[in-house]
Backbone bond lengths (Angstrom), bond angles and torsions (degrees), N, CA, C in turn:
res aa  C-N    CA-C-N  psi(-1)  N-CA   C-N-CA  omega(-1)  CA-C   N-CA-C  phi
1 M - - - 1.438 - - 1.463 112.31 -
2 F 1.272 117.38 129.75 1.547 123.12 176.20 1.553 108.46 -96.78
3 Q 1.327 110.88 141.59 1.514 116.65 -179.23 1.498 109.61 -137.50
4 A 1.314 117.22 151.69 1.421 126.66 171.38 1.525 110.07 -144.74
5 I 1.292 116.30 144.38 1.490 120.00 178.84 1.549 109.30 -119.22
6 A 1.290 115.41 141.32 1.482 123.42 167.18 1.479 111.74 -128.45
7 E 1.322 113.06 139.42 1.486 118.22 178.12 1.535 108.16 -124.44
8 W 1.298 115.15 136.87 1.513 120.89 -177.22 1.559 105.55 -130.84
9 Q 1.297 113.16 123.36 1.495 118.62 178.53 1.524 108.00 -82.87
10 T 1.295 116.94 119.74 1.499 124.49 177.22 1.471 107.81 -157.50
11 E 1.322 116.36 148.15 1.489 119.36 173.93 1.469 110.90 -76.82
12 H 1.307 117.15 -5.78 1.513 118.45 -171.86 1.549 110.93 -117.71
13 G 1.322 116.25 32.83 1.484 120.69 -177.81 1.549 110.83 -58.30
14 G 1.288 119.57 -46.20 1.456 125.02 178.03 1.474 112.26 -59.45
15 K 1.313 119.53 -43.15 1.493 123.76 179.26 1.570 108.34 -61.51
16 Y 1.337 117.06 -46.61 1.525 117.64 -178.55 1.535 110.84 -69.85
17 L 1.389 116.88 -35.14 1.391 116.00 177.57 1.472 112.97 -59.67
18 V 1.296 116.16 -47.82 1.498 119.76 -179.68 1.512 111.90 -64.07
19 Q 1.352 115.11 -41.38 1.458 118.70 179.65 1.497 113.04 -63.20
20 L 1.358 117.78 -40.59 1.424 118.18 177.17 1.559 111.83 -66.55
21 C 1.272 113.77 -46.94 1.480 119.77 -179.16 1.586 112.80 -57.90
22 K 1.380 113.78 -46.25 1.432 115.98 177.92 1.496 111.74 -62.48
23 H 1.319 116.97 -40.22 1.506 122.39 -179.64 1.541 110.70 -62.37
24 F 1.336 118.30 -43.21 1.424 121.73 -177.86 1.520 112.37 -76.21
25 A 1.341 117.60 -28.25 1.466 121.45 -176.03 1.550 112.11 -63.16
26 H 1.317 116.84 -15.48 1.489 117.67 177.15 1.526 111.56 -73.78
27 K 1.342 117.19 -14.22 1.469 118.66 -173.34 1.506 113.46 -128.25
28 L 1.297 119.77 -18.31 1.460 124.24 -173.72 1.496 115.18 -147.49
29 E 1.320 119.09 175.17 1.420 122.18 -178.55 1.491 109.75 -78.53
30 V 1.333 116.28 125.32 1.502 123.29 -174.26 1.526 104.28 -140.95
31 T 1.374 113.92 137.10 1.474 118.25 166.49 1.565 104.03 -125.98
32 Y 1.348 116.28 146.66 1.422 118.13 178.05 1.507 112.43 -165.47
33 S 1.416 112.64 159.84 1.372 122.11 171.22 1.520 106.48 -133.36
34 E 1.279 120.10 -167.54 1.468 121.66 177.19 1.508 114.30 -65.35
35 T 1.364 117.15 -25.63 1.419 122.92 -174.70 1.494 117.93 -117.81
36 H 1.310 117.82 -8.84 1.496 124.08 -174.71 1.458 110.27 -147.81
37 G 1.357 115.76 135.47 1.443 121.87 -178.32 1.542 112.56 -142.25
38 E 1.293 121.32 145.97 1.497 121.50 171.18 1.543 106.31 -133.30
39 C 1.339 112.00 131.52 1.504 121.50 179.83 1.533 106.10 -118.81
40 R 1.273 118.61 120.04 1.441 122.48 -179.36 1.524 110.89 -102.74
41 F 1.280 117.89 95.03 1.438 123.93 179.48 1.519 110.47 -84.35
42 S 1.332 119.24 171.62 1.434 119.66 178.04 1.547 110.85 -75.52
43 C 1.316 115.28 -22.28 1.450 121.91 178.83 1.586 115.44 -92.08
44 G 1.314 116.72 -12.94 1.440 119.79 -179.50 1.534 110.74 166.00
45 T 1.349 114.75 -168.29 1.432 122.03 -177.90 1.511 108.68 -125.04
46 A 1.348 115.39 141.95 1.441 121.35 174.86 1.574 107.10 -119.97
47 V 1.365 115.00 128.07 1.448 121.56 178.25 1.538 105.31 -113.17
48 L 1.341 113.95 124.24 1.453 118.10 -177.22 1.548 109.79 -117.32
49 D 1.345 114.45 135.44 1.469 118.53 179.16 1.520 106.34 -131.40
50 A 1.361 116.31 130.03 1.462 121.01 -176.64 1.553 105.68 -118.84
51 D 1.337 112.13 143.15 1.508 119.26 170.39 1.573 103.83 -142.96
52 P 1.377 112.51 -179.04 1.495 114.55 -178.57 1.524 116.96 -58.54
53 K 1.344 117.13 -19.40 1.460 123.95 -179.20 1.532 115.80 -87.12
54 G 1.351 113.98 -19.25 1.469 114.36 -177.48 1.523 113.73 156.64
55 L 1.339 114.34 -154.88 1.406 122.25 -172.66 1.546 109.45 -130.09
56 K 1.276 119.12 128.16 1.490 122.87 178.33 1.471 108.15 -113.52
57 I 1.315 119.22 132.00 1.478 123.50 -178.15 1.496 108.82 -125.11
58 L 1.339 118.03 128.94 1.416 126.28 176.12 1.562 104.85 -111.58
59 A 1.340 116.80 118.15 1.464 122.08 173.89 1.494 108.12 -102.23
60 M 1.391 116.68 138.66 1.395 121.34 -178.72 1.537 109.25 -137.01
61 A 1.360 117.91 141.29 1.458 120.68 179.91 1.506 107.56 -156.70
62 V 1.331 117.91 168.68 1.468 121.26 -178.77 1.501 113.09 -83.27
63 D 1.302 117.53 -17.20 1.506 118.07 175.68 1.533 108.21 -146.48
64 Q 1.329 114.74 170.92 1.443 122.86 -176.05 1.534 112.59 -62.59
65 E 1.313 114.40 -37.57 1.494 119.92 -176.05 1.569 109.53 -66.44
66 Q 1.334 112.04 -46.93 1.495 117.42 179.48 1.556 111.60 -68.32
67 L 1.340 115.16 -34.10 1.489 116.82 174.41 1.489 111.91 -60.45
68 A 1.373 116.22 -45.33 1.430 123.14 179.04 1.550 108.21 -57.67
69 E 1.258 118.59 -45.14 1.429 126.15 179.10 1.547 113.87 -58.12
70 T 1.370 111.23 -49.23 1.495 118.13 176.12 1.526 110.85 -60.98
71 E 1.293 117.65 -45.60 1.516 120.19 178.16 1.545 107.48 -56.66
72 S 1.277 116.94 -45.72 1.446 120.36 -174.35 1.477 113.59 -63.13
73 V 1.364 115.62 -45.50 1.441 119.52 179.86 1.499 112.98 -59.43
74 I 1.310 117.42 -48.02 1.483 123.06 177.04 1.585 108.47 -60.94
75 E 1.262 115.28 -49.45 1.483 117.44 -172.89 1.534 112.34 -67.71
76 R 1.338 117.94 -39.72 1.479 118.85 178.09 1.498 110.85 -60.80
77 H 1.348 117.37 -45.36 1.473 119.36 178.37 1.467 114.36 -67.43
78 L 1.330 118.36 -39.27 1.508 119.02 -178.36 1.555 107.21 -68.68
79 V 1.290 120.05 -41.55 1.428 120.87 178.11 1.529 111.19 -57.94
80 R 1.287 116.07 -43.23 1.451 120.40 178.86 1.532 112.47 -66.32
81 F 1.310 117.91 -44.25 1.492 123.23 -179.11 1.542 110.52 -67.66
82 A 1.285 116.59 -33.55 1.540 121.32 -172.73 1.515 108.78 -101.26
83 F 1.302 119.51 32.88 1.411 121.11 -176.67 1.512 111.61 -62.72
84 R 1.252 121.31 -26.31 1.466 124.35 -178.13 1.560 109.94 -69.63
85 E 1.357 116.55 -24.71 1.397 126.08 -179.18 1.525 116.53 -91.44
86 N 1.331 113.06 -0.69 1.499 121.18 -178.97 1.486 115.26 56.06
87 L 1.342 117.29 32.67 1.484 122.44 177.36 1.526 106.05 -69.32
88 E 1.306 117.62 121.57 1.478 123.42 -179.54 1.528 113.93 -98.47
89 A 1.348 114.85 -37.56 1.439 120.52 -176.67 1.519 109.61 -166.00
90 L 1.324 117.45 154.30 1.443 123.61 172.39 1.519 111.66 -95.45
91 Q 1.308 118.25 147.16 1.426 121.17 176.46 1.543 108.94 -97.07
92 W 1.318 114.84 100.94 1.514 118.26 -177.26 1.535 109.09 -86.98
93 Q 1.351 111.67 136.29 1.447 120.70 178.24 1.513 108.79 -114.39
94 A 1.311 117.67 120.88 1.446 121.58 179.20 1.535 110.84 -66.35
95 Q 1.289 114.94 139.59 1.494 120.31 177.91 1.519 109.90 -108.01
96 D 1.298 116.74 164.46 1.460 120.14 176.12 1.467 110.41 -58.59
97 R 1.350 117.50 140.73 1.429 122.22 176.36 1.568 110.43 -61.60
98 V 1.331 113.33 139.18 1.511 118.61 178.21 1.525 107.06 -103.88
């Protein structure tokens, strides 16, 4: 399993977590609360955790190509939803393979 983590400092992490999860819930399996969410895409899984400091996203997939797709789906939507905060891109950090 390939993994990457992105962390974004914002006062509105919980708001964006809920917004992302509600959006994706129309098309795929999603579970979420105000501080934790999981989105299961066909290409991989995104685990989101929010706290007062920001939003942390863990992307997981079976290969590097699907991991990149999972990162891209989350990032494109988050950038669009957070347009007021001028978020342009997330800085993904590869994690050790599991």
